C-alpha angles and dihedrals in degrees: 000000000000118000134204131192107231132194097217140105110296123247116272095240093178100053109004126113134211113259132184092264089068088068099039097092095244138101095309092051092051091048092051091051093045099046100038113021102028091045091052101040099037110167135136096256095050092042092064086080096224126144090241138035119245119193142147121254127211117232117283146086111301126217127194132193135177131192140172125226121206100156123164122237098033092212121044138161108294099012151353140234091282100056089038092056091053096044095044096053094042089052093052087054092045093053087069088056089253130145107234114235113173141001134209121202133200125192131202104193126188121230108257095031110144114254090217090060092047090051090048091053093047092049090048090052091048092050093048092048093046092050089049093050096242133116131226098226106172142004149143141243130209129178123211129194121276111280095025103083113035094226108303138344121197131202118192130189123194137188129200143167126246118216114250114274096017118124118173118173138154090240093065102075111121132194109271095031115127128236117228123192117198097215150315120344131227100027096123097045094049093046090054095044092051090067098050114113095227096052115079107205136101130213138166090219117129127210113262091224108151142138109259103193093099091055091047091052090056091050092051091053093063103034115012095153096040097058110096105173139003125189134170108224101224120142109025091018127226092334095058093044093053092046091051092051092045092054094046094046097040091232139104137238134226113196133174120234094207091060097052110098113231120170117232091242091054093047091049094048093047091050090050093049097038093244133140114233090217089069098044118107126257128193103183105040134087139197118218124193108203139173108266096242091059099044097095094050093046093049091048092051091048094048090054090060121077092235094050105039091118095046114145141167107251103176148317144265114260135197102254125150089197090059092223123172104218128186133200103220126226088255093055097258128114138241140174114248098212134180117279111261090215135337127311092208126347133245103020092142 
């Protein structure tokens, strides 16, 4: 994301709109980057003005993750597409047990998008990154014609370092391991859905969007060798995350519905909309698969952290060649928690 100091009239950040010149690579592009993104993300690496970020890395095993964010609406209770893009990529890094270091961000912006909203998104990203202790060190902007972009799409890439000797992977779950959930499910998805024009319900619920690497660090302190897998249950929710782990590990799961935290607002909204909370997206929760002897200490460490105070064991890994995720219902029956055939509602992340 190269920058250039320009002697020209400043952007009208209160009333101005994105136009095609902002993506043409000329004076207007440089001004957009300088007055919105550089102002928000100000750090020594970005301020060099190069088209790449160069930095030294300490010794260790590096992880990298990239993700695209196309959420609708762009602003929702508890967050927006900017903070979500930062949190989501940091969490993908953190699920490997890594400490996130730097982020890169790419923007596809639609012609006619308000500059004030773009500035708000950039400032939200900067605040989320600053609070997480990472820097946005490089990026790119592109502008597409009106009607071809739906406001703004963001792609973020993150890198992090894994402590020596730590190996977390979704193929490591073993029969007898316990499943820990860090808190209530469905908060993010319901918060986003409550602001969609075609859905007629109100709620005071906020998105759970948050960076989880601090919580993960506390878990690693007490049981670094007993943690097998960590996963943040975003698109497809808890159900999709458990099915993914089951397939990769060649095992099954047995979970208990009565142990899974679901807020009353989420349960009510899902009942109204005919949805299952297990399939609703989260952006500030994690699943941990741990050896049984370490479960109590991991839960205690999680509960001592603000983002894990409602952590609870919800089930166990089973020997199952079919790799089924099964659930004992609150009424004592049983059901298969299968993959979604499609999508409950689009663009939650």
